[in-house]
C-alpha positions as CSV (number, residue, x, y, z in Angstrom):
1,M,-18.5,-45.2,6.6
2,T,-16.8,-43.8,3.4
3,N,-18.2,-41.6,0.4
4,R,-16.4,-43.2,-2.1
5,N,-17.9,-40.8,-5.1
6,A,-15.9,-38.0,-2.8
7,K,-12.6,-36.7,-4.8
8,L,-9.8,-35.2,-3.6
9,F,-8.7,-31.9,-5.5
10,L,-5.2,-30.6,-5.4
11,I,-4.1,-27.0,-6.5
12,K,-0.7,-26.7,-6.9
13,L,1.0,-23.2,-7.0
14,K,3.4,-22.2,-7.7
15,P,6.3,-21.4,-4.8
16,D,7.5,-18.3,-5.8
17,W,3.6,-17.0,-6.0
18,F,2.9,-17.8,-2.7
19,S,6.0,-16.6,-1.1
20,L,5.5,-13.1,-2.9
21,N,1.9,-12.6,-1.6
22,L,2.9,-13.3,1.4
23,Q,6.1,-10.8,1.7
24,K,3.9,-8.2,0.2
25,K,0.7,-9.4,3.2
26,A,3.7,-9.1,6.0
27,M,5.3,-6.0,4.2
28,K,3.2,-2.8,5.8
29,V,4.6,0.3,3.2
30,I,4.6,-0.6,-0.3
31,I,6.3,1.7,-2.6
32,E,5.6,1.5,-6.3
33,Q,6.4,3.3,-9.6
34,L,3.5,3.3,-11.6
35,S,2.9,3.9,-15.8
36,E,0.9,6.7,-16.9
37,N,-1.7,3.8,-18.3
38,E,-1.6,2.2,-15.3
39,I,-2.5,5.3,-13.4
40,S,-5.0,5.4,-15.8
41,K,-6.3,2.4,-16.0
42,R,-6.5,2.2,-12.3
43,G,-9.1,5.8,-12.1
44,I,-6.3,6.8,-9.8
45,K,-7.1,10.3,-10.9
46,N,-10.8,10.6,-10.1
47,W,-9.5,9.3,-6.3
48,P,-10.0,12.1,-3.8
49,V,-7.0,14.7,-3.1
50,W,-5.8,15.0,0.3
51,E,-3.5,17.6,1.2
52,K,-1.1,18.2,4.5
53,E,1.6,20.7,5.5
54,V,4.8,21.0,7.1
55,S,4.2,18.8,10.0
56,V,4.6,15.5,12.4
57,F,1.9,13.2,13.7
58,D,1.4,9.7,14.8
59,W,-1.3,7.2,12.0
60,Y,-2.7,3.9,12.5
61,Y,-4.4,3.0,9.5
62,D,-7.5,0.5,10.3
63,S,-8.2,-0.3,7.1
64,K,-5.8,-0.5,3.9
65,E,-4.8,2.7,2.1
66,Q,-3.3,3.2,-1.7
67,C,-2.2,6.2,-2.6
68,L,-0.5,8.6,-5.5
69,F,2.0,11.4,-4.1
70,L,0.9,14.3,-6.8
71,E,3.6,16.4,-4.1
72,G,5.6,16.5,-1.5
73,D,8.6,14.7,0.2
74,V,7.6,12.6,3.8
75,M,9.6,10.3,5.7
76,V,7.1,7.5,7.2
77,K,8.8,5.7,10.3
78,T,7.3,2.1,11.3
79,P,8.5,-0.1,14.0
80,D,10.0,-2.1,10.5
81,G,11.9,1.0,9.8
82,E,11.7,4.2,7.6
83,F,10.3,4.6,4.2
84,Q,10.7,8.0,2.1
85,I,7.9,8.8,0.1
86,K,7.9,11.3,-2.9
87,K,5.9,12.6,-6.0
88,G,5.2,10.0,-8.5
89,D,5.6,7.4,-5.5
90,F,2.7,4.8,-5.6
91,V,1.8,3.8,-2.0
92,T,0.2,0.7,-0.1
93,F,-0.4,1.4,3.4
94,N,-1.2,-2.0,4.8
95,E,-4.1,-2.6,7.7
96,G,-2.7,-2.9,11.2
97,L,0.2,-0.3,10.6
98,K,1.1,2.1,13.5
99,C,3.9,5.2,12.3
100,T,4.8,8.9,12.7
101,W,4.4,11.2,9.7
102,H,7.1,13.3,9.0
103,V,6.2,15.9,6.5
104,K,8.9,17.8,5.2
105,K,8.0,19.3,1.9
106,P,4.0,19.8,1.9
107,V,2.1,16.7,0.5
108,R,-0.7,16.3,-2.3
109,K,-2.3,12.9,-3.0
110,H,-5.0,10.9,-4.6
111,Y,-5.8,8.3,-2.1
112,K,-8.1,5.7,-1.3
113,F,-9.6,3.5,1.3
114,Y,-10.2,-0.5,1.4
C-alpha cells in the first residue's frame, strides 16, 4: 500500500561544505587563530584557566576540548602526526584523541570541554 499524500524532500548540499565538515570531523587536532572580536564573542576569557609545568605525559580525550593558549610551547604527538602549539593558538582536540604532550615551556590556557 502506498501513501499518495507522501512527499519526497530533497536537500541539496554544496560538495565543498560537506567535504570540509567531514575533513574537520576526521581531524583530531585543529589549530586556528581567532581575532580579539571572536575571542570576546565566544566568551573565551571567562573560561577556566589550566596551567602545566614543563613535562611529558600521555592524554586521552573522552570529550571534545577547545582552548586558547595564553602562554607556553607544546608539541602534541598523535598517531596522525605532530602539532606545535604556542601562545595565541586556539586549539580543538576532538573526542577520542590519544596523544602525548611534550610541554617545552610552561602552559597557561583557557579551556572548555563539550
